[in-house]
N, C-alpha and C positions, 0 to 999 in steps of 0.2 A: 877452679874448674878450667879445663883446657878448651881453648877456642882457637879458630883461625881468625886473626884480626886484620882487617883491611882499613887503612887510613882513608878517610873521606875528604880531608882537607890538607892543604900544604900552605904553611905560613898564613893561616886564616882564610884562604880562598878555597871555595869548593872545587874539587877536581871534577872535570867532566867524566861522564860514565865511561867513555872510550878509553880513558887513561887507567881505569881500574884493571884492565887486562894487561897493562904494561908492568904492573907491580905485583909481586907475589905476596900472598898473605903471610903474616907472622904467626907461626904456631906458638902459643904461649899459655901459661897458667895465669889466669886473671885473678887478682886479689883486690878487693875494695874495702877500705877501712877509714874511719875518722882519725885524723892526725892533727896535732898542733902545727900551725903554720906561723913561723916567726915573721915572715915578710908581710903577711896580712893581719897579724896580731889577733888571730882567732883560730878556732878549730875548723877544718875543712875535710870533706870526703874526697879521698884520693884513690884513683885506680892505677895499679901498677902491673906491669907484665914481668913474668918470671919464666926462665927456661924450664920446660916440663921435666927434663931429664936430670938437671943438676940443682934445680930450685934456687938458682942464683938470679939476681935482678938482670933484666935485659938492658941494653944501653938506650933503649927508646925512652923518651921523656914521659913521665906520668901525666895523667889527666887530673886536674884540680877542680873542685866543685862539680864533680861528675854527677850527671843525671841520666837516668834511664829514659830515653825518648820514645822508643818504639819496641814493641815485642810482636813479632810475627811468627808464623809457623816455621820459617826457615832461618831467621836471623833476629838479632837484637841490635839496637843502636844506642851507644852511650855518647854523650856529648859533655864537653867541659872545656877547661882552659889548659893549654900546653905552654909551659914556660921554657923559652930557648935563650941561652946565653949568647949575646952578641959581643964578642971580644973587641971588635973594631970600635964600637960605641961604648964599650965598657959598661954594659948594663944588661939586664934581663928583660926580654920582651914577651908579653903574654899574647898568645894567638888562640882563636877559637879552633877547636878540633873535635872531630867525631870519629868514633870507631864503629865499624860494622863487624859484628861478631857472628860467626857461624860455627856449628859443631863440626869437628873434623870427621871425615869418613870413618866408618867402623873398619878396623883391620880384622882380617880373618885368620 
């Protein structure tokens, strides 16, 4: 399903509301599925973003152990773990992340 996705956190820290106006939402096709995870040695629910036109994965990191936190009349909030590769430390770091999803405006 296609949503406008707004990131609520950056490197685990909640972004202040005034910063949400500084970033544009990502228009993406959201797909959620259970996938095997070799790093955690178990299956995990993963949310991934795809380009709505080409159906190719976007460069944005997926959310692992994703959970639906809030359903309101105008938006949904998904929360999970975002894993970012740190080449300087030569390791992967897991950060808390939330996505606020809104339906894109209807085109006429």
